[in-house]
DOMAR-936252 format. One record per atom (N, C-alpha, C, O): atom name; residue number from 1; x, y, z; residue in one letter. Coordinates in pm, 1 decimal, decimal comma. Layout:
DOMAR-936252
   marvex   kolmi          X          Y          Z   kemar
       CA     NUM          X          Y          Z       A
...
END
This chain:
DOMAR-936252
   marvex   kolmi          X          Y          Z   kemar
        N       1     1179,4     -875,9       62,4       X
       CA       1     1027,6     -898,0      175,6       X
        C       1      900,4     -830,4      125,3       X
        O       1      794,3     -884,8       94,7       X
        N       2      936,3     -684,7      122,6       X
       CA       2      795,1     -628,4       64,5       X
        C       2      769,7     -583,4       -6,4       X
        O       2      715,7     -472,8       -9,8       X
        N       3      809,5     -677,1     -123,2       X
       CA       3      770,0     -662,8     -279,3       X
        C       3      631,8     -597,3     -284,8       X
        O       3      544,0     -645,0     -212,9       X
        N       4      613,4     -528,0     -336,8       X
       CA       4      428,1     -418,2     -397,0       X
        C       4      397,1     -338,9     -286,8       X
        O       4      286,1     -291,0     -309,9       X
        N       5      455,6     -284,3     -133,2       X
       CA       5      403,1     -214,7      -58,9       X
        C       5      442,1     -110,8     -112,2       X
        O       5      392,8      -30,4      -33,1       X
        N       6      513,4      -26,7     -215,3       X
       CA       6      449,5       93,9     -252,7       X
        C       6      297,0       83,5     -357,7       X
        O       6      200,7      160,1     -360,0       X
        N       7      327,2      -60,5     -449,3       X
       CA       7      169,6      -85,7     -499,8       X
        C       7       56,2      -45,9     -418,7       X
        O       7      -33,3       37,5     -432,5       X
        N       8       85,8     -127,2     -333,8       X
       CA       8      -52,1      -75,3     -187,9       X
        C       8      -58,4       57,6     -188,6       X
        O       8     -148,2      141,5     -195,0       X
        N       9       22,8       57,4     -183,1       X
       CA       9        2,7      237,9      -88,0       X
        C       9      -60,6      315,6     -234,3       X
        O       9     -175,2      359,7     -243,3       X
        N      10       13,3      318,5     -311,5       X
       CA      10      -69,5      329,3     -465,9       X
        C      10     -200,7      311,7     -504,0       X
        O      10     -279,6      392,1     -553,6       X
        N      11     -212,6      203,8     -476,4       X
       CA      11     -359,4      129,9     -543,2       X
        C      11     -433,3      173,8     -448,9       X
        O      11     -545,6      210,1     -484,1       X
        N      12     -395,0      186,9     -288,5       X
       CA      12     -459,7      232,2     -200,9       X
        C      12     -541,4      358,4     -191,2       X
        O      12     -651,5      374,0     -138,5       X
        N      13     -453,7      456,7     -261,6       X
       CA      13     -490,4      575,1     -211,7       X
        C      13     -574,6      679,7     -386,9       X
        O      13     -626,0      785,8     -422,2       X
        N      14     -536,1      560,0     -429,6       X
       CA      14     -636,5      646,0     -599,7       X
        C      14     -801,3      569,3     -540,6       X
        O      14     -904,8      618,1     -586,0       X
        N      15     -811,7      425,6     -418,9       X
       CA      15     -921,1      346,2     -459,9       X
        C      15     -956,7      461,6     -315,3       X
        O      15    -1074,9      491,1     -297,3       X
        N      16     -885,3      500,7     -252,1       X
       CA      16     -928,8      642,6     -136,8       X
        C      16     -991,6      767,3     -197,9       X
        O      16    -1069,6      840,5     -136,9       X
        N      17     -955,3      783,6     -310,5       X
       CA      17     -934,8      911,9     -389,6       X
        C      17    -1094,2      874,7     -461,1       X
        O      17    -1202,7      930,7     -445,6       X
        N      18    -1063,3      782,5     -525,6       X
       CA      18    -1204,9      757,5     -584,5       X
        C      18    -1289,7      726,7     -495,4       X
        O      18    -1359,3      638,8     -546,3       X
        N      19    -1319,2      744,1     -408,3       X
       CA      19    -1435,9      663,1     -318,9       X
        C      19    -1473,8      810,8     -230,7       X
        O      19    -1574,0      818,8     -159,6       X
        N      20    -1333,1      972,9     -256,9       X
       CA      20    -1399,0     1072,4     -229,1       X
        C      20    -1461,9     1108,1     -291,3       X
        O      20    -1568,5     1147,6     -244,0       X
        N      21    -1434,6     1121,3     -472,0       X
       CA      21    -1525,3     1193,5     -519,3       X
        C      21    -1637,0     1090,1     -582,4       X
        O      21    -1686,2     1096,0     -695,0       X
        N      22    -1661,9      999,3     -484,6       X
       CA      22    -1813,1      933,6     -589,3       X
        C      22    -1864,6      937,9     -463,9       X
        O      22    -1980,6      897,0     -459,8       X
        N      23    -1806,2      983,2     -330,5       X
       CA      23    -1924,0      943,2     -245,1       X
        C      23    -1915,4      854,0     -157,4       X
        O      23    -1955,0      861,1      -41,0       X
        N      24    -1844,6      735,4     -228,8       X
       CA      24    -1852,8      557,5     -217,1       X
        C      24    -1736,1      569,9      -72,3       X
        O      24    -1613,9      577,0      -84,9       X
        N      25    -1808,0      570,0       55,2       X
       CA      25    -1809,4      514,1      201,7       X
        C      25    -1671,9      415,5      219,0       X
        O      25    -1565,6      417,9      281,1       X
        N      26    -1782,8      279,4       71,5       X
       CA      26    -1624,5      204,7      133,3       X
        C      26    -1562,8      166,7       92,7       X
        O      26    -1500,9       69,8      136,5       X
        N      27    -1528,2      268,1     -106,7       X
       CA      27    -1428,5      280,7     -158,1       X
        C      27    -1316,4      372,0     -103,6       X
        O      27    -1194,9      352,5      -99,5       X
        N      28    -1378,2      459,1      -70,0       X
       CA      28    -1225,2      508,6       16,5       X
        C      28    -1209,5      451,7      184,5       X
        O      28    -1124,3      498,9      259,9       X
        N      29    -1288,0      364,2      218,2       X
       CA      29    -1167,7      283,3      374,7       X
        C      29    -1147,2      168,8      327,0       X
        O      29    -1105,2       88,1      409,9       X
        N      30    -1169,5      108,3      161,5       X
       CA      30    -1043,5       -4,4      133,4       X
        C      30     -921,0       79,7       69,3       X
        O      30     -805,7       37,0       64,3       X
        N      31     -950,7      168,0       35,5       X
       CA      31     -843,4      270,7      -27,6       X
        C      31     -756,3      320,2      110,6       X
        O      31     -633,4      315,9      115,6       X
        N      32     -828,9      360,2      203,3       X
       CA      32     -747,9      382,0      348,2       X
        C      32     -667,6      216,5      386,4       X
        O      32     -553,0      172,0      393,0       X
        N      33     -791,4      172,2      402,3       X
       CA      33     -636,7        4,0      425,5       X
        C      33     -562,1      -53,6      333,4       X
        O      33     -463,3     -122,5      359,0       X
        N      34     -615,2      -22,9      194,3       X
       CA      34     -494,3     -121,3      134,7       X
        C      34     -324,0       40,6      177,1       X
        O      34     -204,2       16,3      163,3       X
        N      35     -359,7      124,5      205,4       X
       CA      35     -199,9      195,3      219,3       X
        C      35     -186,8      174,8      355,7       X
        O      35      -88,0      239,4      390,5       X
        N      36     -234,5      119,4      448,3       X
       CA      36     -208,6       84,8      531,6       X
        C      36     -195,9      -85,0      572,8       X
        O      36     -163,1     -133,3      681,1       X
        N      37     -225,0     -138,0      476,0       X
       CA      37     -134,2     -266,7      414,1       X
        C      37        2,9     -272,7      423,3       X
        O      37       88,0     -322,6      497,0       X
        N      38      -10,4     -142,3      231,2       X
       CA      38      222,7      -68,6      259,9       X
        C      38      299,6      -88,2      312,7       X
        O      38      402,7     -153,8      298,1       X
        N      39      218,3       21,9      451,0       X
       CA      39      259,0       44,7      557,4       X
        C      39      330,1      -23,0      622,4       X
        O      39      443,0      -14,7      670,9       X
        N      40      215,9     -123,6      616,7       X
       CA      40      300,2     -266,0      730,5       X
        C      40      420,1     -336,3      651,2       X
        O      40      531,5     -350,6      701,6       X
        N      41      397,8     -364,6      565,0       X
       CA      41      487,3     -457,0      471,2       X
        C      41      533,9     -387,2      467,1       X
        O      41      536,6     -422,7      349,3       X
        N      42      629,1     -238,5      476,9       X
       CA      42      716,9     -154,6      450,1       X
        C      42      847,0     -156,6      569,7       X
        O      42      969,1     -169,5      578,0       X
        N      43      663,3     -122,7      694,6       X
       CA      43      792,7     -169,6      823,6       X
        C      43      831,6     -261,0      876,1       X
        O      43      907,2     -241,6      971,3       X
        N      44      796,9     -401,7      837,3       X
       CA      44      826,5     -536,9      854,5       X
        C      44      912,1     -565,2      789,4       X
        O      44      954,8     -671,0      835,6       X
        N      45     1003,6     -520,0      655,0       X
       CA      45     1058,5     -548,1      564,1       X
        C      45     1230,0     -457,1      587,1       X
        O      45     1336,3     -460,5      525,2       X
        N      46     1168,2     -365,5      736,7       X
       CA      46     1313,3     -278,2      772,3       X
        C      46     1284,1     -153,9      685,7       X
        O      46     1387,6      -93,9      656,8       X
        N      47     1136,1      -81,8      621,0       X
       CA      47     1163,9       -2,2      581,5       X
        C      47     1268,3       10,3      448,7       X
        O      47     1356,0       96,4      441,8       X
        N      48     1243,0      -89,4      346,9       X
       CA      48     1304,7      -91,7      284,9       X
        C      48     1185,6     -190,3      136,0       X
        O      48     1149,2     -305,0      161,9       X
        N      49     1158,6     -148,6       48,0       X
       CA      49     1074,0     -153,6      -87,2       X
        C      49     1119,2     -306,7     -141,9       X
        O      49     1040,5     -394,4     -177,5       X
        N      50     1217,0     -312,9     -140,1       X
       CA      50     1281,2     -419,7     -207,2       X
        C      50     1412,0     -511,3     -117,3       X
        O      50     1503,3     -449,2      -63,0       X
        N      51     1406,5     -610,9     -114,1       X
       CA      51     1536,3     -685,9      -37,0       X
        C      51     1662,3     -682,2     -146,2       X
        O      51     1648,6     -725,5     -260,6       X
        N      52     1793,9     -621,7      -93,6       X
       CA      52     1873,5     -679,4     -182,8       X
        C      52     1909,0     -827,4     -226,8       X
        O      52     1882,4     -939,9     -184,5       X
        N      53     1972,5     -780,7     -318,2       X
       CA      53     2007,1     -930,5     -340,9       X
        C      53     2136,6     -970,5     -309,8       X
        O      53     2240,4     -906,8     -292,2       X
        N      54     2105,7    -1106,3     -306,2       X
       CA      54     2194,8    -1223,1     -222,8       X
        C      54     2309,4    -1224,4     -247,0       X
        O      54     2357,2    -1139,7     -171,4       X
        N      55     2405,1    -1276,6     -318,6       X
       CA      55     2559,5    -1358,9     -320,4       X
        C      55     2567,9    -1435,3     -302,2       X
        O      55     2598,1    -1481,9     -192,3       X
        N      56     2530,4    -1530,1     -468,8       X
       CA      56     2553,3    -1639,0     -465,0       X
        C      56     2658,8    -1733,5     -315,0       X
        O      56     2678,6    -1854,8     -320,5       X
END
């Protein structure tokens, strides 16, 4: 169920780093929020990045 939690974390880290490099506090905060979103998605899925396939 947590499809994209890893993507959110990576994308968030990139935004945060870009914000730090350019002095853009808003971009930095967006990145931090996106990383938190990814962490929450991962936690809500039981710590798995992907849901295992179910047998038919």
